[in-house]
C-alpha positions as protocol buffer text, in pm:
chain_id: "A"
residue {
  index: 1
  type: MET
  ca { x: 10786 y: 12310 z: 11050 }
}
residue {
  index: 2
  type: ALA
  ca { x: 10745 y: 12230 z: 11437 }
}
residue {
  index: 3
  type: ILE
  ca { x: 10433 y: 12037 z: 11543 }
}
residue {
  index: 4
  type: LYS
  ca { x: 10191 y: 12183 z: 11822 }
}
residue {
  index: 5
  type: SER
  ca { x: 9972 y: 11983 z: 12065 }
}
residue {
  index: 6
  type: ILE
  ca { x: 9663 y: 12120 z: 12180 }
}
residue {
  index: 7
  type: LEU
  ca { x: 9439 y: 12021 z: 12431 }
}
residue {
  index: 8
  type: GLY
  ca { x: 9089 y: 12091 z: 12488 }
}
residue {
  index: 9
  type: LEU
  ca { x: 8897 y: 11972 z: 12792 }
}
residue {
  index: 10
  type: TYR
  ca { x: 8495 y: 11945 z: 12787 }
}
residue {
  index: 11
  type: GLU
  ca { x: 8264 y: 11815 z: 13025 }
}
residue {
  index: 12
  type: SER
  ca { x: 8020 y: 11635 z: 12804 }
}
residue {
  index: 13
  type: PRO
  ca { x: 8080 y: 11374 z: 12523 }
}
residue {
  index: 14
  type: ASP
  ca { x: 7861 y: 11605 z: 12312 }
}
residue {
  index: 15
  type: ALA
  ca { x: 8054 y: 11925 z: 12336 }
}
residue {
  index: 16
  type: GLY
  ca { x: 8379 y: 11678 z: 12255 }
}
residue {
  index: 17
  type: ALA
  ca { x: 8160 y: 11545 z: 11941 }
}
residue {
  index: 18
  type: ASN
  ca { x: 8096 y: 11923 z: 11819 }
}
residue {
  index: 19
  type: ALA
  ca { x: 8455 y: 12004 z: 11864 }
}
residue {
  index: 20
  type: LEU
  ca { x: 8571 y: 11713 z: 11657 }
}
residue {
  index: 21
  type: ASP
  ca { x: 8310 y: 11784 z: 11401 }
}
residue {
  index: 22
  type: GLY
  ca { x: 8437 y: 12179 z: 11413 }
}
residue {
  index: 23
  type: LEU
  ca { x: 8766 y: 12051 z: 11359 }
}
residue {
  index: 24
  type: HIS
  ca { x: 8720 y: 11874 z: 11077 }
}
residue {
  index: 25
  type: ALA
  ca { x: 8539 y: 12126 z: 10928 }
}
residue {
  index: 26
  type: ALA
  ca { x: 8820 y: 12347 z: 10961 }
}
residue {
  index: 27
  type: GLY
  ca { x: 9035 y: 12142 z: 10769 }
}
residue {
  index: 28
  type: ILE
  ca { x: 9211 y: 11919 z: 11050 }
}
residue {
  index: 29
  type: GLU
  ca { x: 9254 y: 11549 z: 10906 }
}
residue {
  index: 30
  type: PRO
  ca { x: 9096 y: 11287 z: 11149 }
}
residue {
  index: 31
  type: HIS
  ca { x: 9478 y: 11137 z: 11206 }
}
residue {
  index: 32
  type: GLN
  ca { x: 9598 y: 11462 z: 11372 }
}
residue {
  index: 33
  type: THR
  ca { x: 9301 y: 11442 z: 11629 }
}
residue {
  index: 34
  type: GLU
  ca { x: 9292 y: 11210 z: 11957 }
}
residue {
  index: 35
  type: VAL
  ca { x: 9011 y: 11175 z: 12185 }
}
residue {
  index: 36
  type: LEU
  ca { x: 9139 y: 11112 z: 12556 }
}
residue {
  index: 37
  type: THR
  ca { x: 8896 y: 10991 z: 12834 }
}
residue {
  index: 38
  type: GLY
  ca { x: 8910 y: 10793 z: 13134 }
}
residue {
  index: 39
  type: THR
  ca { x: 8533 y: 10651 z: 13050 }
}
residue {
  index: 40
  type: PRO
  ca { x: 8500 y: 10399 z: 12840 }
}
residue {
  index: 41
  type: TYR
  ca { x: 8301 y: 10467 z: 12528 }
}
residue {
  index: 42
  type: PRO
  ca { x: 8274 y: 10282 z: 12204 }
}
residue {
  index: 43
  type: GLU
  ca { x: 8528 y: 10313 z: 11933 }
}
residue {
  index: 44
  type: GLY
  ca { x: 8406 y: 10614 z: 11700 }
}
residue {
  index: 45
  type: ALA
  ca { x: 8143 y: 10780 z: 11950 }
}
residue {
  index: 46
  type: PHE
  ca { x: 8284 y: 11114 z: 11915 }
}
residue {
  index: 47
  type: GLY
  ca { x: 8302 y: 11048 z: 11532 }
}
residue {
  index: 48
  type: GLU
  ca { x: 8658 y: 11033 z: 11546 }
}
residue {
  index: 49
  type: HIS
  ca { x: 8888 y: 10839 z: 11322 }
}
residue {
  index: 50
  type: VAL
  ca { x: 8915 y: 10468 z: 11428 }
}
residue {
  index: 51
  type: PRO
  ca { x: 9250 y: 10330 z: 11338 }
}
residue {
  index: 52
  type: GLN
  ca { x: 9270 y: 9974 z: 11182 }
}
residue {
  index: 53
  type: HIS
  ca { x: 9454 y: 9731 z: 11420 }
}
residue {
  index: 54
  type: ARG
  ca { x: 9704 y: 9487 z: 11333 }
}
residue {
  index: 55
  type: LEU
  ca { x: 9682 y: 9241 z: 11667 }
}
residue {
  index: 56
  type: PHE
  ca { x: 9517 y: 8965 z: 11495 }
}
residue {
  index: 57
  type: ARG
  ca { x: 9826 y: 8936 z: 11290 }
}
residue {
  index: 58
  type: PHE
  ca { x: 10081 y: 8857 z: 11653 }
}
residue {
  index: 59
  type: PRO
  ca { x: 9917 y: 8560 z: 11785 }
}
residue {
  index: 60
  type: ALA
  ca { x: 9902 y: 8397 z: 11423 }
}
residue {
  index: 61
  type: PHE
  ca { x: 10263 y: 8466 z: 11344 }
}
residue {
  index: 62
  type: GLY
  ca { x: 10372 y: 8353 z: 11725 }
}
residue {
  index: 63
  type: ALA
  ca { x: 10153 y: 8007 z: 11660 }
}
residue {
  index: 64
  type: MET
  ca { x: 10349 y: 7946 z: 11353 }
}
residue {
  index: 65
  type: PHE
  ca { x: 10679 y: 8069 z: 11490 }
}
residue {
  index: 66
  type: GLY
  ca { x: 10623 y: 7803 z: 11820 }
}
residue {
  index: 67
  type: PHE
  ca { x: 10453 y: 7539 z: 11602 }
}
residue {
  index: 68
  type: THR
  ca { x: 10808 y: 7536 z: 11378 }
}
residue {
  index: 69
  type: LEU
  ca { x: 11021 y: 7590 z: 11699 }
}
residue {
  index: 70
  type: ALA
  ca { x: 10840 y: 7286 z: 11861 }
}
residue {
  index: 71
  type: LEU
  ca { x: 10868 y: 7097 z: 11530 }
}
residue {
  index: 72
  type: LEU
  ca { x: 11243 y: 7162 z: 11534 }
}
residue {
  index: 73
  type: TYR
  ca { x: 11294 y: 7115 z: 11891 }
}
residue {
  index: 74
  type: THR
  ca { x: 11079 y: 6729 z: 11897 }
}
residue {
  index: 75
  type: ALA
  ca { x: 11235 y: 6589 z: 11573 }
}
residue {
  index: 76
  type: GLY
  ca { x: 11566 y: 6741 z: 11637 }
}
residue {
  index: 77
  type: THR
  ca { x: 11642 y: 6562 z: 11968 }
}
residue {
  index: 78
  type: GLN
  ca { x: 11450 y: 6251 z: 11856 }
}
residue {
  index: 79
  type: LEU
  ca { x: 11679 y: 6231 z: 11556 }
}
residue {
  index: 80
  type: ALA
  ca { x: 12003 y: 6346 z: 11741 }
}
residue {
  index: 81
  type: TRP
  ca { x: 11975 y: 6107 z: 12018 }
}
residue {
  index: 82
  type: PRO
  ca { x: 11794 y: 5784 z: 11817 }
}
residue {
  index: 83
  type: LEU
  ca { x: 11650 y: 5543 z: 12082 }
}
residue {
  index: 84
  type: VAL
  ca { x: 11475 y: 5277 z: 11908 }
}
residue {
  index: 85
  type: THR
  ca { x: 11274 y: 5094 z: 12140 }
}
residue {
  index: 86
  type: GLY
  ca { x: 11089 y: 4767 z: 12045 }
}
residue {
  index: 87
  type: GLY
  ca { x: 11123 y: 4821 z: 11702 }
}
residue {
  index: 88
  type: LYS
  ca { x: 10892 y: 5166 z: 11723 }
}
residue {
  index: 89
  type: PRO
  ca { x: 10998 y: 5444 z: 11488 }
}
residue {
  index: 90
  type: ILE
  ca { x: 11242 y: 5723 z: 11570 }
}
residue {
  index: 91
  type: LEU
  ca { x: 10982 y: 5977 z: 11539 }
}
residue {
  index: 92
  type: ALA
  ca { x: 10727 y: 5936 z: 11787 }
}
residue {
  index: 93
  type: VAL
  ca { x: 10444 y: 6181 z: 11668 }
}
residue {
  index: 94
  type: PRO
  ca { x: 10195 y: 6122 z: 11952 }
}
residue {
  index: 95
  type: ALA
  ca { x: 10463 y: 6261 z: 12178 }
}
residue {
  index: 96
  type: MET
  ca { x: 10563 y: 6540 z: 11968 }
}
residue {
  index: 97
  type: LEU
  ca { x: 10179 y: 6641 z: 11938 }
}
residue {
  index: 98
  type: ILE
  ca { x: 10179 y: 6760 z: 12310 }
}
residue {
  index: 99
  type: ILE
  ca { x: 10495 y: 6961 z: 12305 }
}
residue {
  index: 100
  type: LEU
  ca { x: 10380 y: 7085 z: 11910 }
}
residue {
  index: 101
  type: TYR
  ca { x: 10045 y: 7224 z: 12128 }
}
residue {
  index: 102
  type: GLU
  ca { x: 10223 y: 7344 z: 12427 }
}
residue {
  index: 103
  type: PHE
  ca { x: 10504 y: 7550 z: 12221 }
}
residue {
  index: 104
  type: THR
  ca { x: 10244 y: 7667 z: 11987 }
}
residue {
  index: 105
  type: MET
  ca { x: 10018 y: 7818 z: 12219 }
}
residue {
  index: 106
  type: LEU
  ca { x: 10304 y: 7978 z: 12473 }
}
residue {
  index: 107
  type: ASN
  ca { x: 10436 y: 8137 z: 12159 }
}
residue {
  index: 108
  type: ALA
  ca { x: 10076 y: 8262 z: 12063 }
}
residue {
  index: 109
  type: VAL
  ca { x: 10034 y: 8407 z: 12376 }
}
residue {
  index: 110
  type: ILE
  ca { x: 10364 y: 8550 z: 12422 }
}
residue {
  index: 111
  type: PHE
  ca { x: 10336 y: 8752 z: 12089 }
}
residue {
  index: 112
  type: THR
  ca { x: 9985 y: 8845 z: 12168 }
}
residue {
  index: 113
  type: VAL
  ca { x: 10100 y: 9034 z: 12482 }
}
residue {
  index: 114
  type: VAL
  ca { x: 10380 y: 9202 z: 12291 }
}
residue {
  index: 115
  type: GLY
  ca { x: 10145 y: 9284 z: 12005 }
}
residue {
  index: 116
  type: ILE
  ca { x: 9891 y: 9446 z: 12277 }
}
residue {
  index: 117
  type: ILE
  ca { x: 10190 y: 9658 z: 12397 }
}
residue {
  index: 118
  type: PHE
  ca { x: 10270 y: 9740 z: 12002 }
}
residue {
  index: 119
  type: GLU
  ca { x: 9934 y: 9811 z: 11919 }
}
residue {
  index: 120
  type: SER
  ca { x: 9872 y: 10019 z: 12228 }
}
residue {
  index: 121
  type: ARG
  ca { x: 10145 y: 10253 z: 12162 }
}
residue {
  index: 122
  type: LEU
  ca { x: 10287 y: 10180 z: 12498 }
}
residue {
  index: 123
  type: PRO
  ca { x: 10533 y: 10286 z: 12592 }
}
residue {
  index: 124
  type: ASP
  ca { x: 10545 y: 10645 z: 12499 }
}
residue {
  index: 125
  type: PHE
  ca { x: 10863 y: 10785 z: 12690 }
}
residue {
  index: 126
  type: PHE
  ca { x: 10921 y: 11081 z: 12381 }
}
residue {
  index: 127
  type: SER
  ca { x: 10566 y: 11228 z: 12394 }
}
residue {
  index: 128
  type: LYS
  ca { x: 10546 y: 11600 z: 12368 }
}
residue {
  index: 129
  type: LYS
  ca { x: 10122 y: 11548 z: 12361 }
}
residue {
  index: 130
  type: ALA
  ca { x: 9948 y: 11803 z: 12603 }
}
residue {
  index: 131
  type: TYR
  ca { x: 9745 y: 11614 z: 12864 }
}
residue {
  index: 132
  type: ASP
  ca { x: 9559 y: 11686 z: 13223 }
}
residue {
  index: 133
  type: ARG
  ca { x: 9513 y: 11479 z: 13475 }
}
residue {
  index: 134
  type: ARG
  ca { x: 9129 y: 11558 z: 13519 }
}
residue {
  index: 135
  type: ILE
  ca { x: 9076 y: 11360 z: 13183 }
}
residue {
  index: 136
  type: SER
  ca { x: 9108 y: 11058 z: 13452 }
}
residue {
  index: 137
  type: GLU
  ca { x: 8873 y: 11212 z: 13650 }
}
residue {
  index: 138
  type: GLY
  ca { x: 8596 y: 11223 z: 13401 }
}
residue {
  index: 139
  type: LEU
  ca { x: 8661 y: 11511 z: 13114 }
}
residue {
  index: 140
  type: ILE
  ca { x: 8695 y: 11460 z: 12786 }
}
residue {
  index: 141
  type: GLY
  ca { x: 8997 y: 11571 z: 12605 }
}
residue {
  index: 142
  type: ILE
  ca { x: 9013 y: 11657 z: 12198 }
}
residue {
  index: 143
  type: ALA
  ca { x: 9406 y: 11656 z: 12138 }
}
residue {
  index: 144
  type: VAL
  ca { x: 9501 y: 11816 z: 11801 }
}
residue {
  index: 145
  type: ALA
  ca { x: 9887 y: 11757 z: 11666 }
}
residue {
  index: 146
  type: CYS
  ca { x: 9908 y: 12068 z: 11441 }
}
residue {
  index: 147
  type: ASP
  ca { x: 10167 y: 12310 z: 11278 }
}
residue {
  index: 148
  type: GLU
  ca { x: 10235 y: 12632 z: 11438 }
}
residue {
  index: 149
  type: GLN
  ca { x: 10055 y: 12801 z: 11192 }
}
residue {
  index: 150
  type: LYS
  ca { x: 9716 y: 12652 z: 11252 }
}
residue {
  index: 151
  type: VAL
  ca { x: 9763 y: 12711 z: 11622 }
}
residue {
  index: 152
  type: SER
  ca { x: 9526 y: 13003 z: 11653 }
}
residue {
  index: 153
  type: GLU
  ca { x: 9279 y: 12863 z: 11401 }
}
residue {
  index: 154
  type: VAL
  ca { x: 9248 y: 12515 z: 11647 }
}
residue {
  index: 155
  type: GLU
  ca { x: 9213 y: 12712 z: 11976 }
}
residue {
  index: 156
  type: ALA
  ca { x: 8922 y: 12894 z: 11815 }
}
residue {
  index: 157
  type: VAL
  ca { x: 8750 y: 12616 z: 11688 }
}
residue {
  index: 158
  type: LEU
  ca { x: 8784 y: 12406 z: 12033 }
}
residue {
  index: 159
  type: LYS
  ca { x: 8667 y: 12750 z: 12203 }
}
residue {
  index: 160
  type: ARG
  ca { x: 8362 y: 12788 z: 12038 }
}
residue {
  index: 161
  type: ALA
  ca { x: 8281 y: 12392 z: 12075 }
}
residue {
  index: 162
  type: GLY
  ca { x: 8266 y: 12511 z: 12453 }
}
residue {
  index: 163
  type: ALA
  ca { x: 8618 y: 12407 z: 12595 }
}
residue {
  index: 164
  type: LEU
  ca { x: 8648 y: 12467 z: 12972 }
}
residue {
  index: 165
  type: GLU
  ca { x: 9036 y: 12501 z: 12886 }
}
residue {
  index: 166
  type: ILE
  ca { x: 9271 y: 12476 z: 12628 }
}
residue {
  index: 167
  type: LYS
  ca { x: 9650 y: 12376 z: 12672 }
}
residue {
  index: 168
  type: THR
  ca { x: 9937 y: 12380 z: 12460 }
}
residue {
  index: 169
  type: ALA
  ca { x: 10244 y: 12176 z: 12468 }
}
């Protein structure tokens, strides 16, 4: 079965919320709908499904990876070339702390940036979703991914909710 992408354009947030309510009443699953807007509305403002993010895991794994890498790097370097100076121990922990901290923070930041890109689903090179550039000018788009059999039903629901225009991709 082929999946079609249908986009309904609305002028007001209330009309977009009504369209989502109508789609859910018509049996469209919440994960099949997406609200597209250029205006920063809070998550769930239209009654849409708010997916759980896993962004917090990326900096945690990055920090653990960076700490482990720094520990291996500093301890390995000091053990590979042992320089005994004044009877002090070979592993100088105070000097290692700075490098441990820097590697930990660096990798946490790098993993966070990668996590943001991953969680934002960027880049989406192969998307077959319907889109209209007027969304960035203030219109609200309700995108629905459904089977070809439900296209006419979804278009009817979007039209009933007051769609200015309906596009299909």
